[in-house]
C-alpha positions in Angstrom: -31.6 24.5 29.3 -30.1 28.0 29.2 -32.0 31.2 29.4 -34.2 32.3 26.4 -32.4 34.0 23.6 -33.2 37.8 23.6 -35.6 37.5 20.5 -37.5 34.6 22.1 -37.8 36.5 25.4 -39.2 39.6 23.6 -41.6 37.3 21.6 -42.8 35.6 24.8 -43.4 39.0 26.5 -45.4 40.2 23.5 -47.6 37.1 23.5 -48.1 37.1 27.2 -49.3 40.7 27.0 -51.9 39.8 24.3 -55.4 39.6 25.7 -57.0 36.5 24.2 -56.7 34.4 21.1 -57.7 37.2 18.6 -54.8 39.4 19.7 -52.4 36.4 19.6 -53.6 35.4 16.2 -53.0 39.0 15.0 -49.5 38.8 16.5 -48.9 35.5 14.7 -49.8 37.1 11.4 -47.4 40.0 12.1 -44.6 37.7 13.1 -45.1 35.7 10.0 -44.7 38.8 7.9 -41.3 39.3 9.4 -39.8 36.0 8.2 -36.6 36.2 6.3 -37.5 35.6 2.7 -36.6 32.5 0.8 -35.6 32.8 -2.8 -37.5 30.9 -5.5 -34.7 28.4 -5.8 -34.9 27.6 -2.1 -38.6 26.7 -2.5 -37.8 23.3 -3.8 -38.7 19.7 -3.0 -35.6 19.2 -0.9 -36.5 22.0 1.5 -40.2 21.1 1.7 -41.1 19.8 5.1 -43.1 16.5 5.0 -45.9 16.3 7.5 -47.4 19.8 7.1 -50.9 20.1 5.6 -49.8 23.3 3.8 -46.5 23.6 2.0 -43.7 24.8 4.2 -40.1 25.2 3.2 -37.2 25.2 5.6 -33.5 25.8 5.2 -30.8 25.7 7.9 -27.2 26.9 8.1 -24.7 26.2 10.8 -22.9 29.3 11.9 -20.0 28.4 14.1 -21.5 25.8 16.4 -25.0 27.3 16.3 -27.9 27.0 13.8 -29.8 29.5 11.9 -33.0 28.5 10.1 -35.2 30.3 7.6 -38.5 29.2 6.2 -41.9 30.1 4.8 -45.3 28.6 4.1 -48.2 29.2 1.8 -50.5 29.4 4.8 -50.4 32.7 6.7 -51.1 31.2 10.2 -48.4 28.6 9.6 -45.9 31.3 8.7 -46.7 32.9 12.0 -46.2 29.7 14.0 -43.0 29.1 12.1 -41.8 32.6 12.9 -42.3 32.2 16.7 -40.6 28.8 16.5 -37.6 30.3 14.6 -37.1 33.0 17.3 -36.9 30.2 19.8 -34.5 27.9 17.9 -32.2 30.2 16.0 -28.8 30.4 17.7 -29.1 27.0 19.4 -26.5 24.3 19.1 -27.3 20.7 18.2 -27.7 19.6 21.8 -30.0 22.5 22.8 -32.0 21.8 19.6 -32.4 18.2 20.6 -33.6 19.1 24.1 -36.1 21.8 23.1 -39.7 21.1 24.1 -41.7 22.9 21.5 -45.0 22.0 23.1 -43.8 23.9 26.2 -42.8 26.9 24.1 -46.2 27.1 22.4 -47.8 26.7 25.8 -45.8 29.6 27.2 -46.9 31.7 24.3 -50.5 30.9 25.0 -51.0 29.2 21.7 -51.2 25.5 22.5 -54.9 25.3 23.1 -55.6 26.9 19.7 -53.2 24.6 17.8 -55.2 22.1 15.9 -53.8 18.6 15.8 -52.7 19.0 12.2 -50.9 22.3 13.0 -49.3 20.7 16.0 -48.2 17.8 13.9 -46.8 20.3 11.3 -44.8 22.1 14.0 -43.5 18.8 15.2 -42.5 17.9 11.6 -40.6 21.2 11.4 -38.7 20.7 14.6 -38.0 17.1 13.4 -36.6 18.4 10.1 -34.4 21.0 12.0 -33.0 18.2 14.1 -32.3 16.1 11.0 -30.5 19.0 9.4 -28.4 19.7 12.5 -27.5 16.0 13.0 -26.5 15.6 9.3 -23.5 18.0 9.6 
């Protein structure tokens, strides 16, 4: 795969500089607060990602040959996980999105050990939904 997008490289650096889980958790909360907002009409059943314990909505738009996703969740930690996932996937084309190893991304960020099985399943559901959206167009 190609080099990391600039936003992903900056995110990776910030998380690698964090000393321990508490600082990474704080970073996650901060990243979650930066998510592009969804309007109320986008928070609908069609955009709800199945497989997440907490409600999480995701919308995607193709811009040229690349994808841009936005989303949010009711759960603050999940918003943070979504935010760091979005900085990694936004700007990818369909092929790059299909090849992305999100487990490796969360490992690089130092988050994989703290991801509960339900949160890991939720993130896998999100990337699965992203791939579905990308393949549908």
